[in-house]
MDTraj code that builds the backbone (N, CA, C; nanometers):
import mdtraj as md
import numpy as np

residues = "MET SER ILE GLN LYS THR PRO LEU SER ARG THR MET PRO LEU PHE VAL GLU LYS LEU VAL ARG GLN ALA ILE ASP LYS LEU GLY LYS ALA LEU PRO ALA VAL VAL GLN SER VAL SER GLY SER ILE VAL THR VAL ASN PHE GLN VAL THR GLY VAL THR LEU PRO THR VAL LYS MET PRO MET ALA GLY PRO GLU TYR ILE ARG TYR PRO ILE GLN VAL GLY CYS LYS GLY VAL CYS PHE PRO ALA ASP VAL TYR ILE GLY GLY MET SER GLY LEU GLY THR GLY VAL ALA GLY THR THR GLN ARG GLY ASN LEU SER THR LEU VAL PHE PHE PRO ILE GLY ASN GLN ASN TRP THR PRO SER PRO ALA PRO ASN LYS VAL VAL ILE TYR GLY PRO SER GLY VAL GLN LEU GLN ASP THR ASN ALA ALA SER THR LEU LYS VAL THR PRO THR ASP ILE ASN LEU ASP SER GLY GLY THR ALA GLU VAL THR ALA GLN THR SER ILE THR LEU SER ALA GLY GLY HIS THR LEU VAL ILE ASP SER SER GLY ILE SER LEU ASP GLY LEU LEU PHE LEU ILE HIS THR HIS SER GLY VAL THR THR GLY SER GLY VAL SER GLY PRO VAL VAL PRO".split()
xyz = np.array([
    [7.2739, 5.1111, 25.2470],
    [7.2859, 5.0784, 25.1048],
    [7.3791, 4.9576, 25.0903],
    [7.3307, 4.8594, 25.0175],
    [7.4108, 4.7384, 24.9978],
    [7.4892, 4.7470, 24.8674],
    [7.6073, 4.6947, 24.8669],
    [7.6932, 4.6931, 24.7482],
    [7.7060, 4.5485, 24.7005],
    [7.6694, 4.5306, 24.5710],
    [7.6788, 4.3947, 24.5145],
    [7.8182, 4.3740, 24.4575],
    [7.8823, 4.2720, 24.4993],
    [8.0167, 4.2404, 24.4528],
    [8.0138, 4.1171, 24.3633],
    [8.0890, 4.1251, 24.2527],
    [8.1014, 4.0099, 24.1629],
    [8.2245, 3.9303, 24.2039],
    [8.2097, 3.8054, 24.2278],
    [8.3240, 3.7239, 24.2728],
    [8.4370, 3.7248, 24.1692],
    [8.5593, 3.7346, 24.2187],
    [8.6770, 3.7340, 24.1307],
    [8.6848, 3.6054, 24.0494],
    [8.6370, 3.4965, 24.1060],
    [8.6422, 3.3687, 24.0353],
    [8.5547, 3.3687, 23.9101],
    [8.4582, 3.4620, 23.9051],
    [8.3714, 3.4731, 23.7885],
    [8.4252, 3.5700, 23.6856],
    [8.4772, 3.6813, 23.7307],
    [8.5228, 3.7868, 23.6387],
    [8.6603, 3.7571, 23.5789],
    [8.7459, 3.6928, 23.6545],
    [8.8813, 3.6677, 23.6052],
    [8.8835, 3.5803, 23.4800],
    [8.8098, 3.4683, 23.4759],
    [8.8087, 3.3887, 23.3524],
    [8.7573, 3.4676, 23.2319],
    [8.6546, 3.5529, 23.2530],
    [8.6013, 3.6331, 23.1428],
    [8.7044, 3.7336, 23.0935],
    [8.7792, 3.7912, 23.1871],
    [8.8830, 3.8883, 23.1515],
    [8.9945, 3.8202, 23.0721],
    [9.0352, 3.7020, 23.1179],
    [9.1418, 3.6276, 23.0484],
    [9.0946, 3.5853, 22.9099],
    [8.9693, 3.5396, 22.9005],
    [8.9147, 3.4990, 22.7704],
    [8.9145, 3.6156, 22.6722],
    [8.8813, 3.7340, 22.7202],
    [8.8812, 3.8533, 22.6348],
    [9.0213, 3.8829, 22.5824],
    [9.1212, 3.8735, 22.6694],
    [9.2594, 3.8986, 22.6278],
    [9.3059, 3.7950, 22.5257],
    [9.2665, 3.6693, 22.5472],
    [9.3054, 3.5630, 22.4546],
    [9.2431, 3.5867, 22.3171],
    [9.1157, 3.6248, 22.3139],
    [9.0486, 3.6515, 22.1866],
    [9.1133, 3.7679, 22.1136],
    [9.1508, 3.8702, 22.1875],
    [9.2172, 3.9850, 22.1261],
    [9.3521, 3.9446, 22.0662],
    [9.4253, 3.8580, 22.1363],
    [9.5550, 3.8120, 22.0861],
    [9.5368, 3.7260, 21.9611],
    [9.4329, 3.6408, 21.9606],
    [9.4066, 3.5565, 21.8434],
    [9.3683, 3.6421, 21.7233],
    [9.2893, 3.7466, 21.7478],
    [9.2470, 3.8348, 21.6384],
    [9.3649, 3.9040, 21.5719],
    [9.4735, 3.9224, 21.6469],
    [9.5904, 3.9906, 21.5915],
    [9.6781, 3.8985, 21.5060],
    [9.6543, 3.7677, 21.5159],
    [9.7351, 3.6737, 21.4392],
    [9.6983, 3.6796, 21.2914],
    [9.7908, 3.6360, 21.2046],
    [9.7655, 3.6331, 21.0614],
    [9.6487, 3.5429, 21.0274],
    [9.5752, 3.5789, 20.9229],
    [9.4567, 3.5038, 20.8843],
    [9.4754, 3.4408, 20.7467],
    [9.4415, 3.3137, 20.7344],
    [9.4398, 3.2461, 20.6043],
    [9.2990, 3.2615, 20.5478],
    [9.2860, 3.3332, 20.4359],
    [9.1546, 3.3703, 20.3857],
    [9.1413, 3.3420, 20.2366],
    [9.0219, 3.3029, 20.1908],
    [8.9979, 3.2865, 20.0471],
    [8.9910, 3.4233, 19.9802],
    [9.0377, 3.4284, 19.8548],
    [9.0413, 3.5574, 19.7859],
    [9.0370, 3.5381, 19.6358],
    [8.9984, 3.6445, 19.5654],
    [8.9968, 3.6483, 19.4191],
    [9.0903, 3.7598, 19.3743],
    [9.1703, 3.7332, 19.2698],
    [9.2654, 3.8322, 19.2202],
    [9.1902, 3.9490, 19.1566],
    [9.2242, 4.0693, 19.2007],
    [9.1629, 4.1905, 19.1481],
    [9.2510, 4.2570, 19.0427],
    [9.3832, 4.2503, 19.0632],
    [9.4764, 4.3048, 18.9648],
    [9.6096, 4.2317, 18.9766],
    [9.6872, 4.2350, 18.8673],
    [9.8152, 4.1640, 18.8615],
    [9.9242, 4.2587, 18.8134],
    [10.0381, 4.2592, 18.8820],
    [10.1542, 4.3364, 18.8392],
    [10.2773, 4.2480, 18.8550],
    [10.3140, 4.1794, 18.7461],
    [10.4262, 4.0863, 18.7536],
    [10.3921, 3.9713, 18.8462],
    [10.4743, 3.9527, 18.9508],
    [10.4512, 3.8442, 19.0466],
    [10.3788, 3.8934, 19.1717],
    [10.3232, 4.0135, 19.1635],
    [10.2495, 4.0718, 19.2753],
    [10.1026, 4.0834, 19.2374],
    [10.0142, 4.0461, 19.3287],
    [9.8706, 4.0553, 19.3020],
    [9.8036, 4.1395, 19.4094],
    [9.6937, 4.2004, 19.3721],
    [9.6049, 4.2644, 19.4689],
    [9.4779, 4.1816, 19.4720],
    [9.4341, 4.1429, 19.5910],
    [9.3225, 4.0500, 19.6018],
    [9.2049, 4.1120, 19.6754],
    [9.0890, 4.0564, 19.6465],
    [8.9651, 4.0920, 19.7145],
    [8.9222, 3.9700, 19.7958],
    [8.9179, 3.9823, 19.9265],
    [8.8868, 3.8678, 20.0125],
    [8.7403, 3.8295, 19.9984],
    [8.7159, 3.6998, 19.9939],
    [8.5808, 3.6471, 19.9788],
    [8.5303, 3.5965, 20.1140],
    [8.5000, 3.6912, 20.2016],
    [8.4535, 3.6606, 20.3360],
    [8.3338, 3.7500, 20.3669],
    [8.2255, 3.6915, 20.4133],
    [8.1080, 3.7702, 20.4490],
    [8.1060, 3.7990, 20.5984],
    [8.0295, 3.8991, 20.6359],
    [8.0147, 3.9313, 20.7771],
    [8.1189, 4.0255, 20.8311],
    [8.2174, 4.0606, 20.7500],
    [8.3215, 4.1545, 20.7931],
    [8.3723, 4.2294, 20.6701],
    [8.4021, 4.3568, 20.6851],
    [8.4531, 4.4386, 20.5744],
    [8.6050, 4.4382, 20.5779],
    [8.6661, 4.3849, 20.4723],
    [8.8120, 4.3765, 20.4638],
    [8.8620, 4.4583, 20.3453],
    [8.9775, 4.5203, 20.3578],
    [9.0322, 4.5974, 20.2460],
    [9.0938, 4.5055, 20.1409],
    [9.1141, 4.5584, 20.0195],
    [9.1945, 4.4852, 19.9223],
    [9.3400, 4.4947, 19.9666],
    [9.4173, 4.3897, 19.9416],
    [9.5554, 4.3841, 19.9906],
    [9.6484, 4.3399, 19.8786],
    [9.7627, 4.4065, 19.8688],
    [9.8663, 4.3702, 19.7715],
    [9.9626, 4.2725, 19.8378],
    [9.9969, 4.1659, 19.7652],
    [10.0835, 4.0631, 19.8233],
    [10.1538, 3.9853, 19.7128],
    [10.2613, 3.9113, 19.7444],
    [10.3285, 3.8294, 19.6431],
    [10.2506, 3.7020, 19.6151],
    [10.2686, 3.6490, 19.4938],
    [10.2166, 3.5166, 19.4613],
    [10.3169, 3.4111, 19.5059],
    [10.2702, 3.2942, 19.5387],
    [10.3591, 3.1824, 19.5695],
    [10.4207, 3.1314, 19.4398],
    [10.5459, 3.0908, 19.4456],
    [10.6116, 3.0348, 19.3268],
    [10.7512, 3.0906, 19.3078],
    [10.8374, 3.0154, 19.2377],
    [10.9753, 3.0586, 19.2151],
    [10.9865, 3.1566, 19.0994],
    [11.1015, 3.2224, 19.0918],
    [11.1275, 3.3168, 18.9828],
    [11.1259, 3.2470, 18.8472],
    [11.1648, 3.1199, 18.8432],
    [11.1905, 3.0539, 18.7161],
    [11.0675, 2.9909, 18.6519],
    [10.9532, 2.9957, 18.7194],
    [10.8272, 2.9517, 18.6598],
    [10.7248, 3.0615, 18.6848],
    [10.6804, 3.1271, 18.5794],
    [10.5849, 3.2371, 18.5930],
    [10.4451, 3.1881, 18.5582],
    [10.3562, 3.1905, 18.6545],
    [10.2188, 3.1468, 18.6320],
    [10.1381, 3.2605, 18.5693],
    [10.0583, 3.2304, 18.4664],
    [9.9794, 3.3355, 18.4012],
    [9.8527, 3.3683, 18.4813],
    [9.8720, 3.4123, 18.6062],
    [9.7574, 3.4469, 18.6910],
    [9.6805, 3.5626, 18.6279],
    [9.5490, 3.5477, 18.6214],
    [9.4622, 3.6471, 18.5593],
    [9.3693, 3.7095, 18.6632],
    [9.3156, 3.8254, 18.6300],
    [9.2125, 3.8852, 18.7134],
    [9.0957, 3.7861, 18.7232],
    [9.0508, 3.7595, 18.8429],
    [8.9425, 3.6638, 18.8641],
    [8.9887, 3.5271, 18.9103],
    [9.1205, 3.5007, 18.9064],
    [9.1714, 3.3725, 18.9550],
    [9.1440, 3.3592, 19.1053],
    [9.1080, 3.2378, 19.1464],
    [9.0725, 3.2128, 19.2861],
    [9.1876, 3.1460, 19.3598],
    [9.1941, 3.1725, 19.4904],
    [9.2987, 3.1107, 19.5695],
    [9.2785, 3.1348, 19.7174],
    [9.3806, 3.1033, 19.7939],
    [9.3797, 3.1241, 19.9382],
    [9.5064, 3.1991, 19.9764],
    [9.4938, 3.2945, 20.0675],
    [9.6077, 3.3731, 20.1143],
    [9.6520, 3.3195, 20.2503],
    [9.7788, 3.2773, 20.2588],
    [9.8316, 3.2225, 20.3832],
    [9.9324, 3.3200, 20.4446],
    [9.9305, 3.3337, 20.5773],
    [10.0199, 3.4294, 20.6426],
    [10.1539, 3.3677, 20.6825],
    [10.2570, 3.4511, 20.6777],
    [10.3836, 3.4147, 20.7414],
    [10.3782, 3.4655, 20.8849],
    [10.4632, 3.4127, 20.9696],
    [10.4615, 3.4524, 21.1105],
    [10.5305, 3.5857, 21.1346],
    [10.6173, 3.6244, 21.0397],
    [10.6923, 3.7493, 21.0577],
    [10.6932, 3.8275, 20.9266],
    [10.7548, 3.9407, 20.9279],
    [10.7656, 4.0326, 20.8137],
    [10.8305, 3.9648, 20.6933],
    [10.7710, 3.9822, 20.5725],
    [10.8269, 3.9207, 20.4515],
    [10.8538, 4.0235, 20.3414],
    [10.8461, 4.1521, 20.3754],
    [10.8677, 4.2561, 20.2744],
    [11.0031, 4.2476, 20.2072],
    [11.1059, 4.2097, 20.2827],
    [11.2395, 4.1974, 20.2247],
    [11.2497, 4.0823, 20.1270],
    [11.1665, 3.9803, 20.1436],
    [11.1664, 3.8660, 20.0541],
    [11.0852, 3.8939, 19.9279],
    [10.9747, 3.9651, 19.9400],
    [10.8844, 3.9893, 19.8272],
    [10.9214, 4.1127, 19.7463],
    [11.0067, 4.1990, 19.8019],
    [11.0389, 4.3231, 19.7337],
    [10.9372, 4.4332, 19.7589],
    [10.8328, 4.4043, 19.8341],
    [10.7341, 4.5070, 19.8696],
    [10.7817, 4.5920, 19.9865],
    [10.8991, 4.5590, 20.0375],
    [10.9602, 4.6348, 20.1453],
    [11.1098, 4.6077, 20.1457],
    [11.1770, 4.6471, 20.2502],
    [11.3209, 4.6239, 20.2621],
    [11.3517, 4.5686, 20.4006],
    [11.4774, 4.5318, 20.4197],
    [11.5190, 4.4858, 20.5506],
    [11.4907, 4.3392, 20.5743],
    [11.5192, 4.2983, 20.6975],
    [11.5004, 4.1586, 20.7352],
    [11.3922, 4.1497, 20.8424],
    [11.3426, 4.0292, 20.8625],
    [11.2336, 4.0074, 20.9572],
    [11.2822, 4.0223, 21.1008],
    [11.1941, 4.0760, 21.1837],
    [11.2169, 4.0821, 21.3267],
    [11.1065, 4.0063, 21.3977],
    [11.1018, 4.0188, 21.5283],
    [11.0003, 3.9472, 21.6061],
    [10.8791, 4.0346, 21.6361],
    [10.8789, 4.1590, 21.5891],
    [10.7650, 4.2470, 21.6129],
    [10.6424, 4.1942, 21.5400],
    [10.5314, 4.1875, 21.6088],
    [10.4093, 4.1365, 21.5484],
    [10.3559, 4.2346, 21.4449],
    [10.3171, 4.1802, 21.3294],
    [10.2652, 4.2619, 21.2195],
    [10.1132, 4.2531, 21.2135],
    [10.0514, 4.3425, 21.1351],
    [9.9083, 4.3369, 21.1148],
    [9.8674, 4.2033, 21.0556],
    [9.7458, 4.1570, 21.0888],
    [9.7069, 4.0217, 21.0497],
    [9.6803, 4.0058, 20.9004],
    [9.6875, 4.1141, 20.8211],
    [9.6741, 4.1031, 20.6753],
    [9.8003, 4.1512, 20.6042],
    [9.9095, 4.1666, 20.6776],
    [10.0299, 4.2284, 20.6195],
    [10.1390, 4.1298, 20.5810],
    [10.1228, 4.0009, 20.6124],
    [10.2282, 3.9040, 20.5792],
    [10.1709, 3.7892, 20.4960],
    [10.0758, 3.8217, 20.4081],
    [10.0067, 3.7184, 20.3318],
    [10.0763, 3.6863, 20.2001],
    [10.0595, 3.5626, 20.1548],
    [10.1077, 3.5160, 20.0245],
    [9.9910, 3.4488, 19.9538],
    [9.9712, 3.4816, 19.8252],
    [9.8581, 3.4263, 19.7504],
    [9.8948, 3.2928, 19.6875],
    [9.8132, 3.1917, 19.7136],
    [9.8304, 3.0593, 19.6553],
    [9.7076, 3.0271, 19.5697],
    [9.7238, 3.0059, 19.4383],
    [9.6100, 2.9566, 19.3598],
    [9.5777, 2.8142, 19.4017],
    [9.4521, 2.7763, 19.3958],
    [9.4139, 2.6412, 19.4349],
    [9.3348, 2.5758, 19.3225],
    [9.3279, 2.4424, 19.3269],
    [9.2555, 2.3670, 19.2252],
    [9.1063, 2.3946, 19.2297],
    [9.0415, 2.3741, 19.1148],
    [8.8977, 2.3995, 19.1045],
    [8.8372, 2.2955, 19.0109],
    [8.7267, 2.2371, 19.0492],
    [8.6657, 2.1330, 18.9675],
    [8.6109, 2.1856, 18.8355],
    [8.6001, 2.3165, 18.8208],
    [8.5494, 2.3755, 18.6971],
    [8.6598, 2.4114, 18.5989],
    [8.7850, 2.3794, 18.6319],
    [8.8935, 2.4038, 18.5369],
    [8.8757, 2.3198, 18.4115],
    [8.9425, 2.3616, 18.3029],
    [8.9461, 2.2817, 18.1811],
    [9.0058, 2.1440, 18.2119],
    [8.9379, 2.0339, 18.1773],
    [8.9926, 1.9009, 18.2072],
    [9.1297, 1.8807, 18.1425],
    [9.2175, 1.8115, 18.2124],
    [9.3497, 1.7844, 18.1574],
    [9.3394, 1.6874, 18.0407],
    [9.4020, 1.7191, 17.9254],
    [9.3990, 1.6273, 17.8119],
    [9.4890, 1.5061, 17.8317],
    [9.5782, 1.5135, 17.9307],
    [9.6710, 1.4024, 17.9566],
    [9.6953, 1.3943, 18.1069],
    [9.6070, 1.3286, 18.1810],
    [9.6153, 1.3267, 18.3275],
    [9.7469, 1.2744, 18.3837],
    [9.8188, 1.1907, 18.3077],
    [9.9446, 1.1343, 18.3575],
    [10.0672, 1.2085, 18.3060],
    [10.0461, 1.3249, 18.2473],
    [10.1574, 1.4071, 18.1974],
    [10.1505, 1.5460, 18.2589],
    [10.2641, 1.6149, 18.2595],
    [10.2650, 1.7552, 18.3011],
    [10.2108, 1.8381, 18.1849],
    [10.0996, 1.9040, 18.2064],
    [10.0363, 1.9849, 18.1028],
    [10.0556, 2.1320, 18.1371],
    [10.1112, 2.2087, 18.0421],
    [10.1332, 2.3522, 18.0610],
    [10.0548, 2.4265, 17.9547],
    [9.9702, 2.5189, 17.9975],
    [9.8980, 2.6004, 17.9006],
    [9.8692, 2.7370, 17.9604],
    [9.8451, 2.8333, 17.8739],
    [9.8125, 2.9679, 17.9182],
    [9.7026, 3.0255, 17.8322],
    [9.6416, 3.1359, 17.8747],
    [9.5319, 3.1958, 17.7987],
    [9.5661, 3.2227, 17.6524],
    [9.6920, 3.2598, 17.6239],
    [9.7305, 3.2855, 17.4852],
    [9.8467, 3.1987, 17.4406],
    [9.8808, 3.0958, 17.5189],
    [9.9875, 3.0051, 17.4779],
    [10.0913, 2.9844, 17.5857],
    [10.2071, 2.9345, 17.5431],
    [10.3162, 2.9012, 17.6345],
    [10.4470, 2.9535, 17.5764],
    [10.5359, 3.0025, 17.6618],
    [10.6681, 3.0459, 17.6161],
    [10.7745, 2.9863, 17.7077],
    [10.8746, 2.9206, 17.6447],
    [10.9905, 2.8689, 17.7158],
    [11.1118, 2.9497, 17.6732],
    [11.1950, 2.9888, 17.7678],
    [11.3126, 3.0688, 17.7326],
    [11.4186, 3.0588, 17.8415],
    [11.5429, 3.0970, 17.8056],
    [11.6469, 3.1108, 17.9057],
    [11.6302, 3.2465, 17.9734],
    [11.7081, 3.2734, 18.0778],
    [11.6913, 3.3965, 18.1554],
    [11.6959, 3.5214, 18.0699],
    [11.7871, 3.5255, 17.9723],
    [11.8048, 3.6451, 17.8895],
    [11.7240, 3.6412, 17.7604],
    [11.6403, 3.5389, 17.7439],
    [11.5568, 3.5240, 17.6243],
    [11.6391, 3.5178, 17.4962],
    [11.7607, 3.4611, 17.5056],
    [11.8423, 3.4429, 17.3856],
    [11.7809, 3.3363, 17.2957],
    [11.7163, 3.2373, 17.3565],
    [11.6448, 3.1345, 17.2810],
    [11.5046, 3.1229, 17.3385],
    [11.4054, 3.1204, 17.2512],
    [11.2670, 3.1094, 17.2973],
    [11.1904, 3.0080, 17.2136],
    [11.0959, 2.9441, 17.2778],
    [11.0019, 2.8557, 17.2101],
    [10.8623, 2.9038, 17.2470],
    [10.7872, 2.9481, 17.1475],
    [10.6539, 3.0017, 17.1715],
    [10.5490, 2.9108, 17.1083],
    [10.4498, 2.8768, 17.1870],
    [10.3372, 2.7976, 17.1389],
    [10.2116, 2.8814, 17.1557],
    [10.1469, 2.9162, 17.0449],
    [10.0253, 2.9957, 17.0476],
    [9.9119, 2.9144, 16.9851],
    [9.7890, 2.9641, 16.9895],
    [9.6794, 2.8897, 16.9266],
    [9.6964, 2.8686, 16.7761],
    [9.7838, 2.9479, 16.7093],
    [9.7966, 2.9374, 16.5636],
    [9.9319, 2.8881, 16.5157],
    [10.0369, 2.8976, 16.5980],
    [10.1683, 2.8562, 16.5477],
    [10.2636, 2.8170, 16.6595],
    [10.3763, 2.7586, 16.6182],
    [10.4869, 2.7258, 16.7074],
    [10.6111, 2.7933, 16.6509],
    [10.6783, 2.8731, 16.7320],
    [10.7944, 2.9481, 16.6849],
    [10.9146, 2.9173, 16.7719],
    [11.0239, 2.8719, 16.7072],
    [11.1496, 2.8443, 16.7760],
    [11.2533, 2.9441, 16.7283],
    [11.3008, 3.0286, 16.8196],
    [11.3991, 3.1311, 16.7859],
    [11.5202, 3.1111, 16.8756],
    [11.6321, 3.0702, 16.8168],
    [11.7498, 3.0372, 16.8957],
    [11.8675, 3.1263, 16.8592],
    [11.9344, 3.1774, 16.9629],
    [12.0549, 3.2551, 16.9406],
    [12.1769, 3.1662, 16.9227],
    [12.1590, 3.0358, 16.9442],
    [12.2690, 2.9416, 16.9283],
    [12.2247, 2.8238, 16.8449],
    [12.2468, 2.7042, 16.8949],
    [12.2065, 2.5829, 16.8245],
    [12.0742, 2.5323, 16.8791],
    [11.9751, 2.5205, 16.7934],
    [11.8451, 2.4669, 16.8346],
    [11.8494, 2.3154, 16.8191],
    [11.8299, 2.2444, 16.9264],
    [11.8417, 2.0991, 16.9247],
    [11.7107, 2.0354, 16.9679],
    [11.6588, 1.9491, 16.8824],
    [11.5393, 1.8709, 16.9146],
    [11.5739, 1.7248, 16.8916],
    [11.5676, 1.6438, 16.9941],
    [11.6035, 1.5033, 16.9803],
    [11.4906, 1.4154, 17.0328],
    [11.4808, 1.2958, 16.9771],
    [11.3827, 1.1977, 17.0228],
    [11.4372, 1.0586, 16.9953],
    [11.4001, 0.9619, 17.0769],
    [11.4530, 0.8271, 17.0633],
    [11.3944, 0.7536, 16.9442],
    [11.2651, 0.7752, 16.9159],
    [11.1981, 0.6981, 16.8113],
    [11.1581, 0.7819, 16.6910],
    [11.0847, 0.8900, 16.7134],
    [11.0379, 0.9695, 16.6000],
    [11.0033, 1.1112, 16.6428],
    [11.0037, 1.2011, 16.5444],
    [10.9600, 1.3395, 16.5622],
    [10.8538, 1.3656, 16.4560],
    [10.7398, 1.4163, 16.4979],
    [10.6299, 1.4453, 16.4062],
    [10.5910, 1.5916, 16.4182],
    [10.5865, 1.6618, 16.3057],
    [10.5451, 1.8015, 16.3015],
    [10.4271, 1.8138, 16.2064],
    [10.3174, 1.8715, 16.2526],
    [10.1986, 1.8880, 16.1691],
    [10.1538, 2.0333, 16.1703],
    [10.1260, 2.0880, 16.0521],
    [10.0760, 2.2254, 16.0406],
    [10.0177, 2.2461, 15.9020],
    [9.9127, 2.3239, 15.8947],
    [9.8545, 2.3592, 15.7658],
    [9.8085, 2.2415, 15.6829],
    [9.7725, 2.1323, 15.7473],
    [9.7246, 2.0159, 15.6740],
    [9.8343, 1.9243, 15.6235],
    [9.9599, 1.9516, 15.6590],
    [10.0730, 1.8672, 15.6171],
    [10.1451, 1.8134, 15.7403],
    [10.2092, 1.6949, 15.7221],
    [10.2777, 1.6301, 15.8336],
    [10.4178, 1.5880, 15.7922],
    [10.5170, 1.6299, 15.8708],
    [10.6567, 1.5927, 15.8495],
    [10.6964, 1.4963, 15.9605],
    [10.7507, 1.3793, 15.9211],
    [10.7897, 1.2771, 16.0176],
    [10.9356, 1.2401, 15.9963],
    [11.0115, 1.2371, 16.1064],
    [11.1499, 1.1887, 16.1046],
    [11.1542, 1.0664, 16.1945],
    [11.1888, 0.9501, 16.1363],
    [11.1996, 0.8278, 16.2154],
    [11.3072, 0.7380, 16.1557],
    [11.3089, 0.6105, 16.1916],
    [11.4132, 0.5196, 16.1450],
    [11.4087, 0.4980, 15.9940],
    [11.2946, 0.5254, 15.9313],
    [11.2830, 0.5097, 15.7857],
    [11.3451, 0.6260, 15.7096],
    [11.3567, 0.7397, 15.7760],
    [11.4108, 0.8591, 15.7109],
    [11.3195, 0.9773, 15.7366],
    [11.3097, 1.0645, 15.6369],
    [11.2259, 1.1840, 15.6466],
    [11.1119, 1.1704, 15.5473],
    [10.9904, 1.1888, 15.5960],
    [10.8766, 1.1778, 15.5057],
    [10.7846, 1.2975, 15.5230],
    [10.7275, 1.3421, 15.4113],
    [10.6309, 1.4521, 15.4112],
    [10.5002, 1.3991, 15.3547],
    [10.3968, 1.4068, 15.4360],
    [10.2646, 1.3559, 15.3987],
    [10.2724, 1.2103, 15.3523],
    [10.3581, 1.1325, 15.4187],
    [10.3685, 0.9898, 15.3897],
    [10.4644, 0.9542, 15.2781],
    [10.5290, 1.0528, 15.2128],
    [10.6236, 1.0269, 15.1036],
    [10.7654, 1.0349, 15.1571],
    [10.8403, 0.9243, 15.1415],
    [10.9763, 0.9170, 15.1937],
    [11.0713, 0.9975, 15.1059],
    [11.1621, 1.0765, 15.1686],
    [11.2504, 1.1656, 15.0941],
    [11.3958, 1.1205, 15.0951],
    [11.4217, 0.9910, 15.1085],
    [11.5589, 0.9426, 15.0916],
    [11.5810, 0.9074, 14.9445],
    [11.5124, 0.8070, 14.8973],
    [11.5159, 0.7720, 14.7544],
    [11.3728, 0.7820, 14.7049],
    [11.3487, 0.8713, 14.6082],
    [11.2130, 0.8902, 14.5594],
    [11.2162, 0.9319, 14.4131],
    [11.1040, 0.9321, 14.3502],
    [11.0923, 0.9624, 14.2073],
    [11.0105, 1.0892, 14.1871],
    [11.0624, 1.1744, 14.0934],
    [10.9890, 1.2962, 14.0576],
    [10.9148, 1.2735, 13.9260],
    [10.8017, 1.3378, 13.9126],
    [10.7282, 1.3344, 13.7862],
    [10.7669, 1.4550, 13.7010],
    [10.7423, 1.4455, 13.5716],
    [10.7644, 1.5588, 13.4815],
    [10.9081, 1.6034, 13.4713],
    [11.0032, 1.5105, 13.4808],
    [11.1452, 1.5470, 13.4743],
    [11.1823, 1.5825, 13.3306],
    [11.2502, 1.6962, 13.3122],
    [11.2968, 1.7389, 13.1800],
    [11.4462, 1.7604, 13.1826],
    [11.5080, 1.7494, 13.0651],
    [11.6520, 1.7703, 13.0544],
    [11.6831, 1.9187, 13.0678],
    [11.7937, 1.9482, 13.1353],
    [11.8353, 2.0881, 13.1503],
    [11.7929, 2.1428, 13.2850],
    [11.7489, 2.2680, 13.2825],
    [11.7210, 2.3368, 13.4066],
    [11.5726, 2.3455, 13.4374],
    [11.4940, 2.2665, 13.3673],
    [11.3499, 2.2708, 13.3925],
    [11.3155, 2.2236, 13.5314],
    [11.2026, 2.2715, 13.5834],
    [11.1550, 2.2317, 13.7144],
    [11.0709, 2.1071, 13.7023],
    [11.1071, 2.0069, 13.7813],
    [11.0334, 1.8814, 13.7749],
    [10.8974, 1.8954, 13.8403],
    [10.8147, 1.7934, 13.8221],
    [10.6849, 1.7894, 13.8881],
    [10.6998, 1.7396, 14.0288],
    [10.5893, 1.7153, 14.0966],
    [10.5929, 1.6715, 14.2375],
    [10.6447, 1.5289, 14.2494],
    [10.6713, 1.4910, 14.3762],
    [10.7165, 1.3565, 14.4070],
    [10.6066, 1.2567, 14.3700],
    [10.6473, 1.1461, 14.3153],
    [10.5523, 1.0418, 14.2790],
    [10.5231, 0.9549, 14.3990],
    [10.3969, 0.9397, 14.4383],
    [10.3640, 0.8556, 14.5538],
    [10.4065, 0.7116, 14.5297],
])
top = md.Topology()
chain = top.add_chain()
for i, resn in enumerate(residues, 1):
    res = top.add_residue(resn, chain, resSeq=i)
    for name in ("N", "CA", "C"):
        top.add_atom(name, md.element.get_by_symbol(name[0]), res)
traj = md.Trajectory(xyz[None], top)
């Protein structure tokens, strides 16, 4: 009976290649994903990859504490891995990072990415900030807030509200426009420094409107 032997020079490269592939598979994966749910600065995503079944994964969003992005369910992005444990940084865990290798979906961070189907910027050379229901600016304790919604602008200050401009300030709402500039203060084009009232009566009577 003859015994067929496979040369070591043939099997060894295949064995090494298998080990290398297994090691690569254990590394973190950068994958496209869609937001499935949002809880503060933490999102749960559904990976958009075919040919393999992946679980939904909870992870932090990229970005600082001081700028909160209005990420919505359905927002698209890419999840990038860190090389080591990040639970202590994201608050999804405790402790500090070690050198122990983690699961390839356990150190991901969600990054939203640009999309050609976004609403076109109304001012390409300016920083444009908008949200599904408006914008809110505030200090850490919300002592002063500025809210911009589709219907109004609200400034609520616990101290001194200061709005300054070098040339002019224009406020428009409800079909009326208030302008403050070098000429003074004008409402709907009527200057309110020196002006004339109609229907003036002696005593305590109420005068008529400003005369254009």
